[in-house]
N, C-alpha and C positions, 0 to 999 in steps of 0.2 A: 424891861418889858414896856411896850407901848400900848396905848389905848386910844380908841376913838370915842368921843363923847357925842351921844345922840340925844337931842332934846325931844321929849314926848310928853304932852299934856302937862307942861309945867315942871316935869321932873327930868333929871338927867340919868342916862344909863351908860355905863362904861362897858365896852366890848373889848376884851383882851384878844390880841391878834398874834400872840407869840408863835402860833403854829402855822401861820399862813404860808410862809416860805417852805416849810416842811411838806405841806400838802401839795404844793406845786411840784416838788421834787418827786413825790410818790406817784404822780400821774393820775390824779383823780379825774373822773370823766370830764372831757374838755369843755362841755357846755357850761360847766359851773363857772368858768372864768370869763364868759361873755358878760359884758356890762349891759344890763337892761333894767328898765323901770319896773318896780313892783306895783301891782294894782290891788288895793289903793296905794299910791306912792308912799314910800317910807319917808319919814321926816328927814330933811336934808342934813348932811353932815356939816358940822360947824365949819364955815368957810375958812376960818383962819388956822385950822389945824393942819400942820405940815403933813402929818401922816395921812390925813384924808386925801390931800392932793396926790400923795404918792400912791395910795390905793387906787384912786380913779385912774391915774396914769397907767397903771399896770392892769387895768380891767378886772380887778379882783373883788369888786363890791358885791357881786352875786354870791360869793362864798358866805359873806355875812348874812345876806338876805335869806339864802336857803338854810344855812346851818344854825342861825341864831335868831334873826329878827322875826321871821314868819312864825316859828313855834312860840316865840316869846309874846306875841300879841295876845294870846289867850291866857297868859300866866300873870301872876302878880308881879309888879314892876319894882319890888322893894330892894332886891339885891342884884348886883352884877352877876351874870352867868357866863363863865368862860366857855368859849367854843372848844370842842374836843375833836380829835381826829376821827374817832368812831362816829360821832354825831354828823360830821360833815360827809363822811362816806355813806352813812345811812341815808342822809338827805339826797345824795347823788343817786343812790339806787332807787329811792322813792320817786325821784323826778326823772328817771331815765325815760327818754322818748317824749317828754313833755316840756322841752325847752321853750321858754317864752321869748327867745331871741327873735328878732325880725329877719334873721338870716337862716338859710337852710343849713342844718348841721352837716359837717363834713363826714363822709362815709369812707372808712378805710377797709381795705381788703388784704388778704394774704395769698390771693390766687397767683401772684407773680413768683411765689416761693422765695422771696427776698427775706433778708434778716428781719426787717421791720415791716409792719403793715403800711400800705401806701394809699393815698387818696385815689379813689376810683376814677376821679375826673382827670388824673394824670397818667392813666394806663391806656396805651394805644390799642384798645380792643373793645368790642361790644360786650359789656358785662352788666347784668342786672342784679342789684342787691336788694333783698327783701329783709325787713325787720320782722322777727317772729310775732311781736305784739300786734302787727298790722293784720295778721291772720287770726291770732288767738282771740282778739276782741270780737270777732264774728263767730267764734266757736269752731274755727277751721284749723287745718294743719297737715292735711294729706298732700301727697305728691300732686294729685290732680288740682288741689287748691292753689299750690304754687304755680302750676302751669297756667291757671286762669289769669294770673297777673303778669305773665311773661309771654307776649304775643308770639315770639319765635319758637315757643315750646308747646308741644301737645302731648296729652296722655290719653291712651285708650285703656279703659279699666273694665274688668269683668267681675272682679270680686276681690276679697282681701288678699293683697299681695300678688294679684294676677293683673299685671299692667304692662304697658309698653310706652317708653318715652321717645319722642322724636323731636328733632330741631331742624328748622329751615327746610322742610320738605324732603330731607334725606332719609327716605324709607321706601321699601319695596314690598313689605309684607306686614300683616298684622300679628295678632297673638295666636300662636299654635302651641298649646300646653305640652304636647308630646314631642316637640322639636327641640333637640338638645344641642344642635350645631349652630343655630342662628345667633351669632355674636352680636352684642349690643353696639349701637353706634353712639350712645351717650353714656359717659362714665358717671357713676354716682359714688360720692365720697362722704364719709363722716370724718371730719378733720382730714387726716392723711390716710384714712383707711378705705380701700376700695370695697364696695358692697354691691357692685353691679351684677345683675342677673337678668338677661333678656327675658321678657315676658313675666318677670317676677321680682321687681325691685321692692324692697321692704318699706313699709310705712312705720317709721319709728317716732311715736308721739312723745316719747319720754326723754328726748335728747337734750332738753334744756338749752335751746339754741341761743346763740348770740346774733347770728345772721345766716342768711342763705345767699350764696353766690352762684349765679347762673352764667356760665361762660359760653357764648355763642360762637360757633365755628370750630374748626379742628384745633385740638389742644394736645396733639401727639407728642410734642417735644418734651413737655413737663409732665404729662399725665398718661401717655402711652396709647396703645392700640385701641382701647375701649372708648377713647374720647375723639373718635373720628368726626363726629358732628358737633360735639360740645361736651360740657361737663357741668354737673350740679354738685356743689360742695355745701354740706351742712356743717357749719362751724359751731362748736359747742362752747358754753361758758366753762371757764377753768376755775378750779377751787381757789378761794381766797385764803391766804395764810394768816390773816389778821383778825377778821371779825366773825362773830357768830350771827347768822341771819338766815332767813328762810321765807317760804311762802306756801300758802295752801289755796287751791282753787277748786271750787265745786261748780259744775255746770249741769243744769237740767233743761231739757227741751222736749218738744213734741213735733213729730213729722206728720204732715198731712196725708190725705189719701188712705191707703192701707197701712200707713205707718202708725207708730205709737210713741210711747215715752222713751226718752234717751237720758242717760246720765253718765257723768264721769267725774273722777276725783284725781287731782294732781297735787303732789307735794314735793317740796325741795327744802333741804337744809344744808347749810354750809358750816362746817365745824373746823375752827383753827386748832389743829392738834398741838402745834408748838408755834408760838408767835413768830412770824416772819420766816418760818422754816418749813412747816408742813400744814396742809389743809386737806379736808375731805369734803366732797360735795356728793350728796345722795339725792336721787330723784326717783319718784315712783308715779305710775299712771295706771289707773284701772277704769275701764269704761264699758258700757253696754249700749249699743245702738240698735233700735228696733228695726225689724225687717219692713220692707215697703212693697214687696212683690207678693201678689196673692196667687196661691196655687189652686187652679180651678179643679184639680182632682179631689182635694180634701178641704178647701177653704182656708187653709193655714197660710201665714206668711212664711216665706222660705229663706230670707237672707238676713236674719238678725246677726249682729256682730258683737263679739266680746273680746276685749283686749286687756292683757295684763303685761306690764313692762316695768323694768327697774334698771337703774344705772348707778354705778358707784365710780367716782373719779377721785384720784389721789394726786396731789402735787407735793413734791419734795424739792426744796431749794437746798441741795446738799452743800453748796458753797456759792459764793458770789458768781462763779462762772458756770456752775452746773445745776440744771433744772431737770427733774425727772417727772413725767406725767404718766400715770397708769390708769386705765379705765376698763370696766367690764359692763357690758350691756346685755340684758336678757329680755326676750320678747316672746309672748305666746298669744297668737291671734286665732280665733275660731269664728268662722262665718259661713255664709252661704254663697250663692252665685246670683248676680243681679240680672238674670235673664228673663225676658218676656217674649211672647210670640206676637208678631205684627198683626195677625188676623184674629187675635183674641182681644178682649177689652184692654184698655191701657193698663200697664203695670200688672199684667196677668200672664202666668205661665201654666204649663200642664206638666207635672212631674209625678211619675208613679213612685219614685224613691226620694227620700230627703237629699237635697243637694248641699254639698259641703265644700268649704275651703279652709285650710289651716296653714299656719306658718309659725314655726318655732325656730328661734334664732338666738345664738350666743356669739358675742363679738368682744374680743379682747385686744387691747392695744397697749404698747409700751413705747413712749416717746422720750428721747433723751436729747437735750440741747446743751452743748458745751461750747463755751466761748474760748477760742484759741488765741484771741488777741486780734490778729489780722483777718480772721475768718471765724465763722460759726459752723460747728459740726452738728448736724441733725440726723438722728436715727429714729426710724419708725418701724416697729415690728407689730404686725397684726395677725390675728387668727380668727377665722370665721367658721362656725358650724351652723348649718341650717337644714331643717327638714320641712318640706312643704307637701301638702296634699290637696287634691282636687277631685271631687266626685260630682259628675253631672248625670242626671237621669237621661238615659239614651234609648228610650223606648222606640222612638221613630226610626233611627238608623238600624237598630237590631231587627226590628220587624220588617222593614223594607228590604234590606240587603240580603237577608237570609230566608225570610218567609214570604217574599213578594208582596209585602204590605198588607197581608191578610190578618184580620183579627183572630185572636186577641192580641193586644199590644204586649210586648215582652218587657218585663221589669228588668231592664239592663242598666248596669252602673259603669259608666266610662270613668275609670279611676287612673289618676296619675300621681305618682309619688317621687319626690326628689330628695336625695341626701347629698348635700354639698359641703365640702371642707376646703379651706383655702388658707394658705400661709403666704404673706407678703412682707418683704423686707426692703426698705429703702434707706440708703445713706446719701446725705446731701451736704455739700460744703457751700456756704454763702460768704462772699467777700464782705468785709466790714470797714476796710480802710477808706479814708476820704480820698476824693479824686474823681476824675471823669470816667474811670472804668469800673464797672461793677459786674460781677459774674456769679453764676451758680453752676455747680457741677455735681454729678451724682451717679449712683448705680442702683438698679432695681432688680429684684428677683421675686418670682412668684411661682408657686407650685400648688396645684389643686386637683381634686377629684370630684366628679359628679356621677351619681348613680341614679338613673331614672328607671322606675318600674311602672309598667302599664298593664292593667288588667281589665277584662270586660265580663265580670260575673253576671250571669243572667238566669234568674230563677226559672226552672222548668225547661231550660234550653235542651238538655240532653234528650229528654223524653220526646219533645216535639220534633227534634231533628231526626231521631230514630224513626219516628212515625212517618214523617213527610218525605224522607230520603231513602226509605226502605233499608235501614241500617239497624237491625235488631240489636238491642243492648248497647247502643252507642254511649260512650262515656268520654267527655272532653279530655279528662286527665289520662285515661288509659289509652285511648285511640289516637288523640291528636297532641298529647304531651302538654296540655295546659297545666298550670300550676294547681288547679282545683277542678273538680267536676263542675258542670253547668257554667262553663267559661269558654268563650269562643276566641279569646286572644290573650296571650301572655307575652309580654315584651320586657327585655332587659337591655338597656343601653348604658355603657360605662365609658367615661372618658377620664384620662389622666393627662394633665397639661403642665408644661413648664415653660417659663420664659425668663430671659435675662435681658437687661438693657443698660447702656451707658448713655448719659445725656449731659449736655452742657449748653449754657446760654450766657451770652455776654452783651453788655450795653455800654456804649461809649458816648459821652456828651461833648458836642462841639459848640464852641462860642456861647456856652450856657443857654443855648436855645434848641439845639438839634440833638435828639437821642437816636442813635443807630443801634439796632439790636439784631443779633444773629444767633441761632441755636440749632442744635442737631441732636437727634436721638438715634443710636444704633441699637438694633434689637434682633433677637433670635428666639423663636418659639417652636415647640413641638407638641403635638397632641396624638395620643394613642387612643384607639377607639375599638371597643368590643361590643358585639350585638348578638342577641339570641332571641329569636321570635318563634313562638309555637302556638298551638291552638289552630282551629279551623282557619282563621284569617291570618295566622302568622306563619304557618308551615310553607315550606318550599313546594312540597308535594303533599296533598291531602291524604287522609286515611281512607282505607277501604275496609270492608268487613274482614279481608284476609290479611292486610298489612297496616301497621301503624303509619301515621304521617311522619314526614321528614322535616325537622325544624330548619329555619333559616338561621345560619350561623356565619358571622363575618368578623374579621379583625383587620384593621388597617391603621396606618399612621400617616400624618401630614406634618410638614415642617416648613418654616419660612424664615427669612432673614432680610434685613434691609435697613434703610435710613429714612428718618423723617426730619427734613430741614424746616426752619422757620425764619422769616425776616420781618423786621418792622422798622419804621421810621416815624418819629414823633417830633413835630415842630411846635415849640411853645411860643406862640405869638406874644403872650404875656402870661402872667400867673393865672389868668382866668380863661384863656382860650388856647385850645390844643387842636392841631391838625395832624392826622396820622394816616398811615397806610401800612398794611401788613399782608404777607403772603405765607401760607403754611401748607404742609402736606399732612393728610390724614391717612391712616392705614388700619386695616382690619385683617386678622389672620384668616387663613382658609380652614378647611375642616374635612370631615369624612361624611359621606352619605350612607344612609341605611340602604341595604340592598332592595332593589325593586324586581320582583319575580317576573321574568319575561313571559312565562306561560300564562300568567294571570293578567299582566298589564300590557304586554305586547310591545315593550320598549326596553332598550339596553341603556340603563342609566349609568353615569360615571360613578366610580367608587369614591372619588375625592373631588374637592373643588379648591381653587387657588385663592390667594388673598385678593382683595380689591383695595383701591386707594383713590384718593382725590387730592386736588389742589384747590385751595380757596384763596380768593383775593378780596380784600376789604379796604375801603377808604372811609374816613369819617372825621367828624369834628365834635369836640366836647367843649361846652361853653358855660361859664358861670356869669350871670348877668345881673344888672341892677343892684350892685353892692351885695352880691351873694344872696339875693332873694330868689333867684331863679337859676335852674340848670336846664340846659337844652342840648341833647346829644343826638346826632344824626349819623347814619352810616348806610352805605350801599355795598353789596357783596355779589360775587360771582363764583360759583363752585362747579368744577368739572369732575365728575365721578366716573372712573373707568373700571373695566372688568367687573362690572357689578354682579354681586352674588344674587342671581335671580331665582326665585322660588317657583317651582313647577308642581302644582297640585294635580294629580291624575284622577280620571274618572273611577279608577279601581280603588280609590281612597289612599293609595301610596303617594309619596312625594319625594322630590329630590332637589338639590341645589346645583346650579351650574353658573359659570362665569359667562355672561352674555350682555353686550350692550353698554351704552354710555348714557349717563344722566347729567343734566345741567340744572342747577338751582341758582336763581338770581332774585334779588329783592332789595328792599329798602326798609329801614327801621328808624323810628324816632322815639325818644324817651325824654321826659321832662318833669320837673317839679317846680312849683311856684309857691312862695310864702306870701300869701295875700296880706296878712297882718301877723302880729305876734302870735295870734291864736288860730288863724285860719290858713290852711294850706291845701293845695291840690296836687295830684300827680297824674300823669298820663303817659301812655305809650301805645304805639301802633306798629304794625308790620304788614308789608305786602310781599308775598312769596309766589314765584312762578317756577315750579320744578317739573321737569318733563324729560321724556326720552329724546336724546339728541338725534338718534338714528333708529331705524327699525331694528328691533331685537328679534333675531331668528333663533329660536330655541330647539328646532328639530321637531317640535310638536305644533302643528298648525294652530290649534286652539289656544296655545300658550304664547304665540308670537305677540310682541308689543309693537304697535304702529308708531312711526316717528311722530313726535310732538305730543304723544299721550301723556297726560298729567299723572304724576306719581300719586299713589294711593295714600290715604290717611293724612293728607297735607292741605289744610285750609289755605285759601289764597289770601284772605284778609283776616286779621285778628287785631283787637284793640282792647284797652282797658283804661279805666279812670278811677281815681280815688279822691275823696273829699273828707277833710276833718276840720272840726271847729270846737274850740274849748271856751266855755263861759265861766269866768271866775265868780265865786260866791264868797260868803263870809270866810275870813281867815284864809286857809290854804285850800278850802273846798272848791270843787269845780265840777261842772257838767261837761261831758264830752259827746259830740255828735260825729258820726262817721258813716260813710257809705262807699261802696265800691260797685263798679259795673264792668263786666267783661263780655266781649263778643268774640266768638269763633265762627268763621265761615264754614260752609258745608265742605265735605270731602267725600271721597269714594273709596271702596274697599279693594279696588283693583285698577289696573291701568286703563282697561277698555272693556266695554260691554261684551265684545266678542269672546273675551277670555272666560266668561262666566264668573261666578262669585263676585258679581259687580252690583253693589248696592250703595245708595247714598246714606252717608252719615249727616243728618240735618245740622244746620247751623244752631248755635246756642246763644242765649242771652242770660247772663247770671247777674242778678241784683242782690246785694247784701247791704244791711244797715244795722247800726247799733247806737244805743243811747246809754251812757254810763254816768255814774255819780261817784266821785272820789272824795273821801274825807279821811285825813290823816293816813293811816296805813291800810285802809279798807277801800274796796271798790265794788260796786254792784253795777251790773250792766244788763240791759235787755238787747237781744239781737235777733235778727232774722236772716236766713240764708235762702238763696234761690227763691226770692219772694214772689216773683211772677211765674214761677215754674217754667221759665224760658230755657232751662237746661234740662233736657229729657234723656237723650240717647248719647252714650259715650262711645259705643262700638256696635257693629252689626256683623253677623255671620249670615251670608246669603244662603237661602234654602234651596236644596236640590232634591228634596224628598217629597213626593206627591202627597203623602198622608200627613205631613207635618203642617201645622196651621201657620204658615208664613215664615218670614225671616226670623232669626233669633236676634232680639234687640237687648243690648245691655244698658240698663237704665241708671241714670244719675238719681241721687236722693232728692225727692221733691221738697217743697217748701217746709222749712223747719224754723220754729221760733222758740226762744228759750231765755233763760236768765243765767248770769254768770256772777259768782261771788268770789272775791279774791281778798286774802288777808296777807300782809307782809309784816315781818317782825325783824 
């Protein structure tokens, strides 16, 4: 056993280092191994000690600093205290994200689906990586918060779990809660589990994330048809099989304006069930956020939010070659809708009925990793069950469409319910052998069902309809077949989908400088669709006093198959500079339209629509500068989207999708980080996007035609963000932390052109967040403020076409919120 002798205040202290080599083998957080000076500087190691020279040569002095010296400075110095593995690992967890190195920490990702995580600076693609603590310290964590720091990404949000994600301007429509066929262009994953749902991606605050990876551009080869514009991967922390540790965080805050008090509690515990063999990680989250929209009808706030979520993750190292991970996640979110009317006072709506949104989710996954020697076999099996609900007070359309806008307003509830089940299975083989050729190959299978139910219950409807339409004794249920009386629409839409895919990607390195990559995904998918509409607004033929109405009934099926190729070239100028180019195809399945009654709408709509696809081309450069104190990444892209699935909304309130036209998206993006000093760093990124119709789109409906050059909706031209952090050392290991973030999103519009109608501006936004924190030992207290200037107000707009409604419907972002965050780790 060797020891290093450290002189301190006339005494000598021996630090035993017999475990140092062991720690390096076990892969403790890399930042521990960087040599850096401790402030105040630790006493120098005796120069003549051979072991001291060896430690410095291997860059391991920081292990002693973090694991032994700093804690010992506040302890009696009478006896030598040996370092332990557990203590060093605990120090690593406590110091995560607080590296005092003058270099930027290396960020590794798994988006390439390779055996091992790779440095994002060596991947030939535009990928933004976010650390969860950079959101948590501001009290943030939603999908819209992630989007604020990724200029290429935008999120329209209307309520809890009611959202739409877009990237690089590849979008043609907004949120339509009753639309079951609009497939997402951006895939959302939790680890290897797909959880994407267009207009309804879940906000899971309980995930205990390690990082978030945002992949810009088509990812169809490795992630399938849902990743036509990009992918968002939420990577969770895995159970530790060695140590018992955990954390508790409590957050309290207050929202300005009509808002009130908010609070949430988050806890995590890691339990080693058997040392080096099995570990269990449990997390829980419970929170309540006040509403901030005032209902002018009764003076109450309408959009308070409550969230309860839990997750259990189990890791089993069954043998040196076999690792099994199992997880179960449950979420229950209940809230309102964040809508206000443009002609009322700010943040004010008018609703005769309580507005609600809810989202109940269960997500299960079993992942198996088996080392075959020359390759690694990965299996991921996931099952998703989700129920969502949406209720909007629809007094204006009910009164206008049926009773010509005459008072009294009808208390009508526009209700949407979704029941979604999905099973996905992926098998993947990754090469492990040394050499210039590396490859990944696999198979994917997915089957799912979605059942959408739409109702329009309206108090007093039957009696008023009977009186105004000379229809004595009218009953919605008896005469027009609605599911209940006083209900003018009942809709049922069911889909059953199946898809299979085979994929492979290989990379070959030439001259130790040039990586050439090619990949291909072969896929086939089928969707069956059943529809049943009834009620006054659903029937094919309306009821008369003599005859009941005839419901709209339809069944159809759509299928598609094809191939998604991808190519990339990366030239390593040296270990710090990479030049790259890539080209890839994105694909989205077609689907089935709901019937459009000709006698009501005057148009023959197609029963199905075909797949659409795109080719994207990107060139870029990734650079590490000034001795790894700065990273600077630049890219430019061009995307051509063909056979676009265009959404046609008709004046009769029906809609359908057809393949029409071509869209081009082009832009540039820049991303960088700079370590100003050991304690101060900045980050920045910006994007310019120009997405537009390449040719005039002729839909067959003059009012729906898209002029050539028209800008795509919901796509800001310019977006940018910047972050700043600074840490101030205090006595011992205590420190103060200062951080701020700023995000700008340019304005966008809700349709291609004003002549189409439903054309409103979504104003630009400016979001400023700041935090001040104090850390002492295992405790941290922080003050934070979000949206401090109230520069982020409107996240989405629905254009008004009803004379009696007080303006457009605006979906509002949460105004200024300030609070305190308390965290304890053990």
